[in-house]
PAMISE-211825 format. One line per field, with one value per residue: residue number from 0; z, y, x of N, C-alpha, C in turn; residue in three letters. Coordinates in pm, whole numbers. Layout:
// residues N
seq <- NUM|...
n_zz <- Z|...
n_yy <- Y|...
n_xx <- X|...
ca_zz <- Z|...
ca_yy <- Y|...
ca_xx <- X|...
c_zz <- Z|...
c_yy <- Y|...
c_xx <- X|...
type <- ALA|...
END
This chain:
// residues 258
seq <- 0|1|2|3|4|5|6|7|8|9|10|11|12|13|14|15|16|17|18|19|20|21|22|23|24|25|26|27|28|29|30|31|32|33|34|35|36|37|38|39|40|41|42|43|44|45|46|47|48|49|50|51|52|53|54|55|56|57|58|59|60|61|62|63|64|65|66|67|68|69|70|71|72|73|74|75|76|77|78|79|80|81|82|83|84|85|86|87|88|89|90|91|92|93|94|95|96|97|98|99|100|101|102|103|104|105|106|107|108|109|110|111|112|113|114|115|116|117|118|119|120|121|122|123|124|125|126|127|128|129|130|131|132|133|134|135|136|137|138|139|140|141|142|143|144|145|146|147|148|149|150|151|152|153|154|155|156|157|158|159|160|161|162|163|164|165|166|167|168|169|170|171|172|173|174|175|176|177|178|179|180|181|182|183|184|185|186|187|188|189|190|191|192|193|194|195|196|197|198|199|200|201|202|203|204|205|206|207|208|209|210|211|212|213|214|215|216|217|218|219|220|221|222|223|224|225|226|227|228|229|230|231|232|233|234|235|236|237|238|239|240|241|242|243|244|245|246|247|248|249|250|251|252|253|254|255|256|257
n_zz <- -12028|-12251|-12374|-12701|-13007|-13312|-13619|-13947|-14274|-14398|-14181|-14024|-14184|-14182|-13911|-13888|-14053|-13921|-13683|-13741|-13649|-13379|-13399|-13571|-13417|-13216|-13296|-13448|-13711|-13840|-13866|-14066|-14302|-14239|-14341|-14205|-14108|-14153|-14213|-14369|-14601|-14842|-14941|-15018|-15212|-15398|-15482|-15602|-15810|-15962|-16036|-16188|-16392|-16515|-16609|-16792|-16979|-17086|-17194|-17391|-17552|-17523|-17446|-17131|-16888|-16774|-16565|-16376|-16326|-16199|-15972|-15849|-15794|-15616|-15400|-15332|-15235|-15017|-14876|-14806|-14612|-14420|-14284|-14285|-14525|-14715|-14829|-15029|-15225|-15310|-15427|-15632|-15791|-15954|-16210|-16349|-16365|-16526|-16757|-16823|-16885|-17110|-17282|-17342|-17573|-17777|-17753|-17517|-17318|-17177|-17024|-16880|-16730|-16582|-16434|-16283|-16131|-15990|-15839|-15677|-15542|-15402|-15239|-15086|-14947|-14801|-14632|-14492|-14360|-14175|-13980|-13872|-14056|-14137|-13901|-13690|-13609|-13476|-13343|-13050|-12964|-12917|-12723|-12399|-12262|-12027|-11826|-11879|-11813|-11539|-11461|-11530|-11334|-11116|-10930|-11118|-11160|-11078|-11261|-11529|-11666|-11982|-12241|-12574|-12794|-12689|-12629|-12789|-12769|-12490|-12451|-12566|-12417|-12139|-11873|-11910|-11719|-11700|-11823|-12088|-12122|-12355|-12703|-12978|-13215|-13270|-13286|-13071|-13055|-12916|-12650|-12684|-12748|-12510|-12330|-12433|-12373|-12096|-12043|-12047|-11808|-11477|-11282|-11432|-11529|-11297|-11227|-11442|-11409|-11166|-11236|-11413|-11246|-11214|-11106|-11145|-11329|-11631|-11779|-12017|-12000|-12055|-12168|-12050|-11907|-11635|-11493|-11441|-11343|-11372|-11572|-11468|-11195|-11143|-11261|-11146|-10842|-10538|-10309|-10381|-10554|-10597|-10718|-10873|-11060|-11281|-11586|-11880|-12070|-11966|-11696|-11397|-11201|-10890|-10732|-10418|-10106|-10013
n_yy <- 2684|2617|2869|2993|3018|3167|2984|2974|2873|2685|2596|2484|2268|2117|2051|1888|1674|1576|1496|1293|1028|1044|1181|1017|797|882|1059|1051|1137|1132|872|565|550|384|110|60|300|554|818|798|685|843|876|616|568|771|695|449|527|707|538|352|524|599|348|285|485|398|150|234|353|620|928|949|1198|1297|1464|1497|1220|1159|1318|1197|943|1008|1139|941|749|892|949|692|636|836|952|1219|1325|1232|1381|1532|1344|1288|1534|1547|1344|1438|1564|1328|1189|1365|1338|1078|1110|1267|1084|927|838|1093|1116|987|1138|1350|1193|1031|1222|1335|1112|1061|1300|1293|1061|1132|1354|1235|1059|1242|1382|1170|1109|1353|1374|1175|1284|1500|1706|1995|1985|2087|2324|2274|2011|1854|1608|1478|1627|1766|1882|1904|1872|2096|2301|2254|2301|2572|2696|2700|2811|2893|2656|2627|2466|2295|1981|1859|1653|1622|1669|1828|2084|2318|2360|2393|2622|2810|2783|2803|3045|3336|3314|3049|2817|2617|2293|2162|2206|2093|2237|2341|2308|2100|1867|1755|1753|1573|1333|1294|1263|1027|840|850|731|463|324|322|422|566|759|901|1007|1176|1363|1474|1584|1783|1943|1932|2036|2006|1760|1688|1425|1164|977|688|355|165|-97|-181|-432|-546|-339|-4|214|463|435|305|473|720|732|715|793|1008|1169|1338|1264|1493|1546|1368|1242|1111|1157|1275|1303|1473|1542|1638|1733|1601|1775|1824
n_xx <- 6763|7032|7261|7208|7367|7315|7329|7475|7348|7519|7673|7472|7392|7629|7638|7410|7484|7713|7599|7425|7415|7330|7082|6937|6896|6729|6526|6215|6146|6386|6441|6418|6141|5823|5621|5385|5305|5079|5146|5370|5288|5242|5504|5590|5396|5455|5713|5653|5477|5637|5846|5705|5615|5858|5939|5735|5774|6017|5939|5765|5938|5998|6163|6322|6326|6634|6721|6494|6471|6717|6686|6465|6571|6780|6643|6464|6636|6753|6518|6438|6621|6588|6296|6229|6317|6147|5940|6058|6108|5850|5783|5974|5885|5684|5765|5843|5603|5460|5611|5544|5271|5302|5408|5196|4933|4786|4505|4463|4573|4419|4235|4410|4552|4340|4257|4488|4514|4270|4305|4528|4420|4206|4350|4501|4298|4192|4408|4421|4170|4189|4343|4211|4145|3971|3831|3976|4236|4461|4639|4660|4729|4974|5099|5194|4952|4785|4981|5141|4965|4947|5216|5239|5097|5258|5551|5845|6108|6463|6604|6468|6378|6287|6143|6280|6097|5896|5976|5932|5652|5627|5783|5618|5383|5438|5502|5724|5930|5995|6232|6297|6450|6546|6486|6322|6321|6564|6929|7013|7161|7373|7283|7077|7208|7348|7138|7025|7227|7215|6972|7017|7026|6872|7050|7238|7066|6987|7233|7272|7057|7136|7384|7307|7163|6884|6566|6291|6130|5988|5831|5761|5460|5494|5410|5605|5797|6008|6178|5928|5768|5624|5824|5896|5899|6133|6323|6276|6305|6113|6238|6389|6246|5935|5617|5428|5233|5019|4908|4746|4941|5176|5421|5502|5773|5914|6211|6301|6358|6694
ca_zz <- -12161|-12282|-12466|-12840|-13101|-13444|-13716|-14086|-14340|-14419|-14051|-13981|-14262|-14129|-13781|-13909|-14108|-13818|-13572|-13792|-13566|-13260|-13430|-13632|-13313|-13115|-13351|-13538|-13849|-13899|-13883|-14195|-14305|-14212|-14420|-14121|-14062|-14261|-14250|-14467|-14721|-14965|-14991|-15090|-15331|-15496|-15538|-15691|-15930|-16044|-16095|-16295|-16504|-16587|-16679|-16907|-17081|-17152|-17273|-17508|-17626|-17510|-17365|-16987|-16849|-16685|-16444|-16279|-16285|-16100|-15849|-15785|-15740|-15499|-15287|-15288|-15151|-14890|-14804|-14749|-14494|-14320|-14322|-14303|-14663|-14807|-14901|-15149|-15325|-15365|-15516|-15749|-15876|-16043|-16349|-16415|-16396|-16642|-16873|-16859|-16954|-17241|-17366|-17378|-17698|-17760|-17708|-17382|-17221|-17084|-16931|-16789|-16638|-16490|-16341|-16190|-16039|-15902|-15742|-15581|-15457|-15310|-15140|-14996|-14859|-14708|-14529|-14411|-14272|-14065|-13878|-13828|-14154|-14135|-13767|-13596|-13667|-13391|-13289|-12928|-12920|-12876|-12640|-12256|-12237|-11885|-11746|-11898|-11731|-11400|-11441|-11542|-11211|-11009|-10950|-11207|-11091|-11130|-11381|-11573|-11773|-12067|-12360|-12695|-12880|-12622|-12595|-12859|-12709|-12355|-12462|-12598|-12320|-12003|-11853|-11949|-11617|-11721|-11928|-12131|-12124|-12494|-12795|-13102|-13333|-13293|-13288|-12940|-13074|-12810|-12536|-12718|-12735|-12368|-12271|-12475|-12296|-11957|-12033|-12050|-11679|-11375|-11215|-11523|-11538|-11178|-11237|-11543|-11348|-11065|-11304|-11474|-11143|-11245|-10991|-11188|-11450|-11706|-11851|-12085|-11931|-12156|-12115|-12048|-11782|-11593|-11389|-11413|-11288|-11460|-11583|-11389|-11057|-11137|-11302|-11059|-10714|-10444|-10207|-10431|-10636|-10566|-10835|-10847|-11157|-11370|-11677|-11981|-12160|-11903|-11553|-11345|-11078|-10822|-10647|-10274|-10041|-9972
ca_yy <- 2640|2667|2981|2949|3110|3136|2924|2994|2756|2585|2539|2399|2144|2040|1996|1777|1560|1521|1442|1202|910|1073|1218|903|700|937|1142|966|1182|1102|727|522|542|251|79|59|436|623|942|768|625|920|851|489|584|854|614|349|594|760|424|300|618|586|219|292|566|313|49|301|413|765|973|972|1316|1252|1547|1448|1083|1164|1374|1095|838|1058|1163|813|688|964|931|558|637|930|989|1364|1358|1165|1479|1575|1239|1307|1650|1515|1247|1503|1571|1198|1158|1446|1275|962|1159|1315|968|862|884|1225|1102|930|1229|1412|1095|988|1332|1347|998|1080|1408|1248|965|1204|1436|1146|1010|1353|1406|1058|1128|1470|1351|1087|1363|1615|1812|2056|1982|2164|2384|2238|1876|1847|1469|1435|1730|1757|1998|1910|1894|2234|2384|2238|2372|2717|2746|2689|2893|2833|2600|2671|2387|2206|1886|1822|1578|1696|1708|1915|2213|2429|2384|2446|2759|2895|2769|2839|3186|3367|3276|2910|2797|2477|2231|2140|2243|2022|2324|2389|2205|2056|1725|1710|1721|1454|1217|1276|1209|888|759|844|644|323|259|416|485|667|866|983|1083|1280|1468|1542|1663|1898|2023|1938|2044|1955|1679|1656|1303|1100|868|583|222|86|-169|-214|-535|-572|-224|112|257|583|396|269|585|835|668|799|848|1129|1248|1335|1277|1603|1547|1253|1230|1009|1193|1321|1295|1584|1506|1746|1678|1616|1859|1747
ca_xx <- 6804|7165|7266|7207|7427|7261|7420|7444|7294|7625|7708|7361|7400|7742|7600|7318|7558|7802|7520|7322|7406|7250|6944|6869|6863|6641|6419|6139|6147|6517|6450|6361|5994|5768|5502|5267|5278|5006|5214|5474|5229|5267|5639|5592|5313|5529|5821|5594|5424|5745|5918|5620|5615|5985|5941|5646|5841|6116|5869|5707|6049|5992|6277|6304|6404|6739|6725|6395|6500|6825|6632|6382|6659|6852|6554|6408|6740|6764|6392|6435|6708|6536|6159|6222|6349|6054|5860|6129|6088|5716|5786|6055|5815|5587|5812|5841|5463|5426|5675|5463|5152|5342|5435|5071|4874|4724|4367|4463|4631|4324|4182|4517|4578|4226|4260|4599|4480|4163|4361|4610|4332|4134|4445|4534|4183|4182|4510|4388|4055|4230|4412|4134|4130|3838|3771|4056|4356|4574|4625|4741|4729|5107|5158|5160|4866|4748|5102|5184|4875|4989|5343|5219|5037|5356|5672|5944|6224|6593|6635|6362|6407|6174|6183|6318|5987|5799|6035|5868|5521|5645|5831|5503|5274|5476|5539|5863|6028|6033|6331|6295|6582|6585|6379|6347|6328|6700|7033|7060|7189|7461|7198|7000|7296|7376|7016|7012|7321|7169|6855|7058|7000|6825|7163|7291|6967|6998|7358|7247|6974|7218|7487|7241|7099|6741|6476|6161|6145|5868|5864|5649|5392|5502|5378|5727|5818|6144|6166|5788|5697|5634|5962|5927|5926|6275|6407|6250|6272|6038|6329|6454|6156|5793|5530|5335|5123|5017|4795|4768|5050|5301|5445|5582|5842|5989|6316|6281|6457|6811
c_zz <- -12192|-12381|-12608|-12927|-13241|-13538|-13857|-14149|-14356|-14288|-14000|-14054|-14210|-13995|-13796|-13960|-14001|-13705|-13617|-13706|-13446|-13296|-13496|-13528|-13220|-13170|-13461|-13683|-13918|-13909|-14020|-14190|-14288|-14293|-14336|-14065|-14173|-14302|-14360|-14596|-14847|-15025|-15074|-15217|-15439|-15561|-15637|-15821|-16020|-16109|-16210|-16416|-16584|-16666|-16804|-17018|-17157|-17244|-17399|-17592|-17634|-17423|-17219|-16946|-16741|-16557|-16341|-16233|-16179|-15967|-15774|-15722|-15613|-15379|-15242|-15199|-15016|-14809|-14742|-14624|-14382|-14366|-14348|-14449|-14762|-14885|-15028|-15260|-15390|-15462|-15643|-15842|-15979|-16186|-16421|-16451|-16518|-16768|-16918|-16934|-17095|-17336|-17407|-17513|-17674|-17708|-17562|-17276|-17127|-16981|-16831|-16686|-16536|-16387|-16238|-16087|-15941|-15797|-15636|-15487|-15355|-15200|-15039|-14898|-14758|-14595|-14436|-14315|-14156|-13950|-13852|-13927|-14154|-13999|-13666|-13668|-13587|-13329|-13169|-12877|-12864|-12776|-12495|-12212|-12088|-11796|-11759|-11818|-11584|-11372|-11442|-11416|-11094|-11035|-11038|-11127|-11146|-11260|-11408|-11675|-11850|-12188|-12480|-12770|-12818|-12597|-12661|-12800|-12571|-12358|-12494|-12484|-12181|-11992|-11886|-11847|-11633|-11838|-11964|-12139|-12267|-12582|-12930|-13226|-13360|-13266|-13148|-12947|-12967|-12685|-12561|-12702|-12588|-12296|-12306|-12398|-12152|-11940|-12036|-11919|-11580|-11306|-11302|-11536|-11417|-11180|-11335|-11481|-11241|-11130|-11365|-11372|-11164|-11116|-11021|-11320|-11509|-11797|-11914|-11998|-12030|-12093|-12120|-11910|-11761|-11475|-11345|-11353|-11383|-11457|-11490|-11242|-11038|-11165|-11214|-10921|-10616|-10335|-10251|-10505|-10592|-10694|-10804|-10940|-11246|-11456|-11783|-12070|-12087|-11752|-11512|-11210|-11023|-10729|-10501|-10215|-9992|-9820
c_yy <- 2696|2783|2930|3057|3074|3082|2962|2865|2647|2517|2446|2265|2056|1977|1877|1654|1495|1454|1341|1077|931|1099|1103|801|750|1014|1064|1007|1159|952|688|521|398|231|84|197|513|754|918|709|708|897|723|496|663|775|512|412|643|647|364|390|608|456|223|378|483|212|109|373|565|809|995|1092|1280|1333|1503|1305|1079|1217|1271|986|885|1074|1037|741|758|951|794|549|723|978|1139|1404|1305|1264|1527|1471|1254|1425|1620|1418|1315|1516|1437|1157|1238|1388|1152|1005|1206|1199|896|915|1010|1214|1053|1031|1293|1313|1049|1096|1346|1234|1014|1186|1366|1151|1036|1289|1350|1094|1119|1381|1293|1072|1243|1445|1260|1166|1497|1728|1864|2057|2066|2221|2346|2103|1862|1704|1426|1530|1720|1874|2011|1936|2037|2329|2374|2314|2523|2777|2747|2780|2820|2778|2658|2598|2289|2108|1861|1743|1670|1752|1804|2056|2331|2463|2445|2590|2857|2898|2820|2988|3211|3323|3131|2901|2649|2424|2212|2160|2181|2108|2371|2279|2177|1908|1671|1673|1592|1328|1189|1217|1062|796|744|749|496|250|363|490|595|785|958|1067|1198|1395|1545|1634|1791|1987|2038|1939|1986|1882|1648|1538|1244|989|751|446|128|24|-193|-309|-553|-457|-106|172|373|548|357|390|708|784|766|858|980|1223|1230|1354|1380|1603|1425|1260|1127|1034|1216|1298|1414|1543|1629|1680|1703|1704|1772|1741
c_xx <- 6942|7160|7280|7269|7378|7368|7378|7396|7400|7663|7599|7363|7514|7708|7507|7392|7645|7725|7416|7306|7315|7105|6867|6826|6753|6522|6347|6152|6281|6540|6394|6209|5947|5640|5375|5233|5206|5069|5317|5419|5252|5405|5643|5508|5387|5641|5766|5544|5536|5826|5837|5617|5743|5990|5853|5704|5943|6048|5808|5812|6037|6109|6238|6387|6506|6747|6624|6421|6611|6775|6548|6468|6729|6759|6481|6508|6749|6635|6380|6522|6650|6398|6145|6242|6247|5968|5926|6114|5952|5713|5864|5985|5725|5640|5813|5699|5417|5489|5598|5337|5185|5369|5308|5021|4794|4582|4360|4505|4529|4270|4288|4546|4466|4226|4370|4567|4370|4215|4444|4525|4258|4227|4481|4421|4167|4284|4472|4274|4091|4292|4343|4121|3987|3773|3847|4177|4481|4547|4718|4756|4865|5172|5111|5073|4833|4869|5151|5095|4913|5118|5324|5162|5134|5475|5773|6061|6354|6626|6521|6420|6278|6223|6202|6198|5888|5850|5966|5732|5534|5694|5720|5402|5312|5511|5686|5967|6074|6131|6333|6437|6632|6462|6411|6353|6471|6801|7089|7095|7283|7384|7121|7083|7326|7257|6998|7104|7274|7052|6890|7029|6947|6939|7222|7195|6974|7125|7344|7166|7052|7320|7429|7170|6949|6660|6339|6182|6009|5901|5739|5592|5381|5474|5499|5745|5966|6132|6021|5709|5714|5774|5994|5949|6071|6363|6389|6209|6206|6127|6391|6358|6011|5713|5422|5215|5135|4892|4830|4888|5181|5300|5531|5640|5913|6090|6284|6390|6573|6818
type <- MET|PRO|ALA|VAL|ARG|PRO|LEU|GLY|HIS|ALA|ALA|ALA|ILE|ARG|ARG|HIS|VAL|SER|ASP|LEU|GLY|ALA|ILE|SER|ALA|ARG|ILE|THR|GLU|TRP|MET|PRO|PRO|ARG|LEU|ASP|ASP|PRO|TRP|HIS|ALA|PRO|PHE|PHE|LEU|ALA|VAL|ALA|LEU|SER|SER|GLY|ALA|ALA|LEU|LEU|CYS|VAL|LEU|ARG|ARG|ARG|PRO|VAL|PRO|LEU|GLY|PRO|LEU|ALA|ALA|VAL|LEU|PHE|PHE|SER|TRP|SER|GLY|ALA|ARG|HIS|ALA|ARG|MET|SER|GLY|TYR|ALA|ALA|ALA|ALA|ALA|ILE|PRO|LEU|LEU|LEU|ALA|PHE|LEU|ASP|SER|ALA|ARG|GLU|LYS|GLU|ARG|PRO|ARG|ALA|ALA|ALA|ALA|LEU|LEU|ALA|ALA|LEU|ALA|ALA|PHE|SER|LEU|TRP|CYS|GLY|THR|ARG|TYR|GLY|LEU|GLY|ARG|SER|VAL|PHE|ASN|ASP|HIS|PHE|LEU|PRO|VAL|SER|ALA|ALA|GLU|PHE|LEU|ALA|SER|ARG|PRO|ALA|PRO|LYS|ARG|LEU|TYR|ASN|PRO|TRP|GLY|TRP|GLY|GLY|TYR|LEU|GLY|TRP|ARG|LEU|PRO|PRO|ALA|TRP|ARG|VAL|TYR|GLN|ASP|GLY|ARG|TYR|LEU|PHE|HIS|GLY|LEU|LEU|ALA|GLU|GLU|GLY|ALA|ALA|LEU|GLU|SER|PRO|GLU|ALA|TRP|GLN|ALA|PHE|LEU|ASP|ARG|LYS|GLY|ILE|ASP|VAL|ALA|LEU|MET|GLU|ASN|ALA|PRO|LEU|LEU|VAL|ASP|GLY|ARG|PRO|TYR|HIS|GLU|ALA|TYR|MET|PRO|ARG|SER|ARG|TRP|THR|LEU|ARG|HIS|LYS|ASP|GLY|ARG|ALA|LEU|VAL|PHE|GLU|ARG|ARG|ALA|ARG
END
């Protein structure tokens, strides 16, 4: 893994802004939220509720708090561009919802508040149970568990390649002698952009692996086809790479002796 020099908060923000093009194209949480993704449903619900609350305040000729309204508008705009920001829109919606309750008639307030809290609690529990709430404390569905066990049983290579999103797990799971290539918990956006360019063609990918001196490549076992065959057969030719491990989540390739 390349040497990492800690960045201050201001420098980290500047790096994210300057690298938005690369990370928006390659990292799911920096892409726009999708209606068909249940993880993004709270964002759309919060925007709808806060917009409705502001409209009802206007219709009832009650003052709309400008600070919370500005926050909701800004974070709704940023959340619509990048799913990572959608949680802030949900948090900013709460003051507007409270303003709506305050605009209700005094007798209606307890019932309106109870209904709102019950709806939000039911929705939160529904989202949580879909992803194992109460059944487990760790969800390994998206991680290369079997491949990491295989790698841990072998000597560490000089250079390992691993996808962006698996670096943190591999750094925890593999022995200290192993060095991950990139870790999504830190600012390796330059590596991410370089990797994205290399994936444009099998030839560019081989040149990338050669340039980086990769000995072992851990890759996703994705259902992608290139010229009618699995993508890894085109991108990791048998003349140069040996498939050492395969499971439903990951593939482990070792470079053949020169």
